[in-house]
N, C-alpha and C positions, 0 to 999 in steps of 0.2 A: 416515444418508444421506437427504437430502430428494429425493423424486421427485414427478412430476406428480400421482400419486394419493395422496400423503401420505408420512409417514415409514415406514421399514421397521421395524415393531415386532414382526413375527412372524419367528422364526428358521427356518432350513431344518429344524433338528432338531425344532422344534415341529410343523411340517407333517408330517414323516415319522412322528413319534410319534402324532399324531392319526390318521393313516391306519392305523397299526398297531393301535391300541386300539379303533378303531371297529368296530361289528358288520358293516358292509357289506364285501364283498370288493373293491369298486371304486367309484370316485367320478367324477362329471363335474366339469368345470372350474367350472361354476356352483355346484355343491354345496360345493366347497371354498372358493370365493370367499365364499359366504354364511357358512360356518362361521368364517372368519377375518376377516369384515367387510372384505374387500378387493374391488377391482374385478376383474372376470373377466380383464381384460388383465394386471393386476398379478400375479394368482396364476398365470396361464398362463405368464408369463415365468419365474417361480420354479420351476414344475413342470418346464418344459423343461430348466432348468439341473440340477435333481435327476435327471431322466431321463438327460441327457447325462453326468452323473457316475456313472451306474449305480445310483443309490439307489432309483429307482422305475421302473415300466414304463408304457407308454401304448399305446393303440390308437385308431384313428379309424374307428369302425364306420359313420359317416354323414358327409355332406358338412360338417356343422357341429359334430358332437359328437366329443369326445375323452374317453376314459375312462382313469383313472389307477389304478394299484394297486402293492402291494408284493408281491414274490414271497416 
């Protein structure tokens, strides 16, 4: 799938697996974007889909910050 920010080369499973095996309990959108070499907008859309599918959780503690985690 070609998108404005490039090809979709990272699978949803890879995102979830990375969050599972990483030492941190939660991640910001920017941290995950950097980890997967994606734009923050691109990863945010993927994370929202994963959240809507019940695979991950999120919380917005500030006006511009969202944190993501796996229960």
